[in-house]
C-alpha positions in Angstrom: 11.2 8.8 10.8 13.5 5.9 11.2 15.8 7.0 8.9 17.5 3.3 8.2 14.5 3.0 6.3 16.7 5.2 3.8 20.0 4.3 5.0 19.6 0.0 5.4 16.6 -1.2 3.8 18.4 -4.4 3.2 17.8 -4.9 7.2 14.6 -4.8 7.4 14.7 -7.2 4.5 16.7 -10.1 5.9 14.2 -9.5 9.2 11.5 -10.2 6.9 13.4 -13.6 5.8 13.6 -14.6 8.5 9.9 -14.0 9.9 8.1 -15.2 6.5 6.0 -16.1 5.5 3.4 -13.2 6.0 0.2 -13.9 6.0 -0.7 -10.5 3.7 1.0 -7.4 2.8 -0.1 -3.6 2.5 1.0 -1.7 -0.7 -0.4 1.9 -0.5 -1.6 3.3 -3.5 -0.5 6.3 -5.2 -2.2 8.4 -8.2 -2.7 6.9 -11.6 -2.6 8.8 -14.7 -4.4 8.1 -17.8 -2.9 5.9 -20.2 0.2 5.8 -18.1 1.3 4.3 -15.1 3.6 5.7 -13.0 7.2 4.2 -12.0 6.6 4.4 -8.2 3.1 2.4 -9.0 5.0 0.2 -11.2 8.0 -0.2 -8.6 5.4 -1.1 -5.2 3.1 -3.8 -7.4 7.1 -5.4 -8.4 7.9 -4.9 -5.1 5.0 -7.2 -3.9 5.1 -9.8 -6.7 8.8 -10.1 -5.8 7.9 -10.6 -2.4 5.0 -13.0 -3.3 6.9 -14.8 -5.4 9.8 -15.5 -3.2 7.4 -16.8 -0.6 7.7 -14.2 2.0 3.8 -12.9 1.6 0.9 -15.0 1.1 -1.5 -12.3 -0.2 -1.6 -8.9 -0.9 -3.8 -5.9 0.1 -3.7 -3.0 -2.5 -5.3 0.1 -1.3 -6.2 3.9 -2.0 -9.3 4.6 -3.7 -10.1 7.6 -6.2 -8.2 10.5 -4.8 -6.6 12.5 -6.9 -7.5 11.0 -10.0 -10.8 8.9 -11.1 -9.1 5.9 -11.0 -9.4 3.8 -7.9 -5.4 3.0 -7.5 -5.9 -0.3 -5.8 -8.2 -1.9 -8.4 -5.4 -0.2 -11.1 -2.6 -1.9 -8.8 -4.2 -5.2 -8.0 -4.7 -5.3 -12.0 -0.8 -5.2 -12.5 -0.5 -8.0 -10.5 -2.2 -10.2 -11.2 -1.0 -9.4 -14.8 2.7 -10.1 -13.2 1.3 -13.4 -12.2 0.2 -13.1 -8.7 -3.1 -14.9 -8.4 -6.1 -13.1 -8.5 -7.8 -15.3 -5.3 -4.5 -14.0 -3.3 -4.9 -10.1 -4.5 -7.1 -7.9 -2.7 -8.2 -4.4 -3.4 -9.2 -1.7 -0.6 -10.8 1.5 -2.0 -11.8 3.8 0.8 -8.1 5.0 1.6 -7.2 8.6 0.6 -4.3 9.0 3.0 -1.3 6.9 3.4 -2.5 6.5 7.5 -6.1 5.3 6.1 -4.2 2.6 3.9 -2.8 1.2 6.8 -5.9 1.4 9.0 -8.4 -0.2 6.1 -6.4 -2.8 4.5 -5.4 -4.0 8.4 -9.1 -4.2 8.8 -9.2 -6.4 5.6 -6.4 -8.5 7.1 -8.1 -9.2 10.0 -11.8 -9.9 8.6 -9.8 -12.5 6.1 -7.8 -14.1 9.2 -4.8 -12.7 7.9 -2.7 -12.8 11.5 1.2 -11.6 10.4 1.0 -8.9 8.2 4.0 -6.2 6.5 3.7 -3.0 4.7 5.7 -2.9 1.2 6.3 0.7 -0.3 9.6 3.5 -0.8 11.8 4.0 2.5 10.2 7.2 2.4 6.6 6.2 3.0 7.6 3.8 5.4 9.4 5.9 7.4 6.6 8.0 7.5 4.1 5.4 7.9 6.4 3.7 10.6 6.6 6.9 12.9 2.8 7.9 12.9 2.0 4.0 13.3 4.9 3.6 16.1 3.4 6.9 17.4 -0.2 6.8 17.1 -2.2 3.8 16.0 0.5 0.6 17.5 -1.3 -1.4 14.7 0.6 -4.7 14.4 2.5 -4.3 11.3 6.2 -4.8 9.8 7.8 -3.2 7.4 9.6 -4.4 4.3 10.8 -1.0 2.5 11.5 -1.5 -1.3 15.7 -2.3 -0.9 16.6 -0.2 -4.6 19.4 -2.7 -5.4 16.8 -5.8 -5.3 14.2 -3.7 -7.5 17.0 -3.1 -10.6 17.1 -6.8 -10.4 13.2 -7.3 -11.0 12.2 -8.1 -14.3 8.4 -6.7 -14.2 6.6 -6.4 -17.9 5.1 -3.6 -19.2 1.8 -3.1 -18.5 -1.4 -3.6 -19.9 -4.4 -3.4 -18.0 -8.2 -2.5 -18.6 -7.7 1.0 -16.7 -11.0 2.1 -17.3 -12.9 -0.8 -15.5 -10.8 1.5 -11.8 -12.6 4.5 -13.7 -15.0 6.5 -11.2 -17.5 8.7 -12.7 -18.6 11.7 -11.9 -15.2 12.1 -10.0 -14.3 15.1 -7.7 -10.1 15.5 -6.7 -9.7 15.9 -3.3 -8.1 19.2 -4.0 -11.5 20.2 -4.4 -13.4 18.3 -1.4 -11.1 19.1 1.2 -8.9 22.2 2.2 -4.9 21.8 2.5 -5.3 21.7 6.2 -7.7 19.3 6.4 -5.9 17.2 3.8 -2.9 17.5 5.8 -5.1 16.5 8.9 -5.9 13.4 7.0 -2.0 12.6 6.0 -1.2 12.6 9.6 -4.4 10.2 10.8 -7.3 12.5 12.0 -10.0 10.3 10.6 -8.3 7.1 11.7 -8.0 8.3 15.3 -11.5 8.9 14.9 -12.3 5.4 13.3 -10.1 4.0 16.0 -12.1 5.4 19.1 -15.3 4.5 17.7 -14.0 0.7 17.4 -13.4 0.9 21.1 -16.9 1.9 22.3 
């Protein structure tokens, strides 16, 4: 774990300012509850909008499928991002990922396909720390991290979400809890599927 994500997130923001602009920002998803966008989701999208509005990132890739609830997380976030003012042509939705490590892998694949060379990840300090640790020790995907800075987030004014959640609804949805055992989910969180995908891509 990188504890400085918790104690000094502003250090990474300052670094991002010095390295800006990034071609794309990866934003991991979080389960969407019917008729109620969680605070976590709103914070992640507002942070992405802030970084875009400041010219720190040029595009945003939201990542996450319908994992725990029947809504594709990336599409929910993308709709809110457009509502906040990020032009639709600069917003992308990756809907395969079911774990944080997969958010990183699948989104980076989209970034490469789009020709985005300089990529960062934007989310809370806790998730940033976890993803940084796994990536640094195993995957070595070349991304920077711009964890949410709480004091800055408090100053960001974001309108109340007003989206059509049904467009992200998945019919005949089955929760990952009913599809996978706890052990398998933990292995997925730790990057088991990403390890396999990266081995296949090297063949």
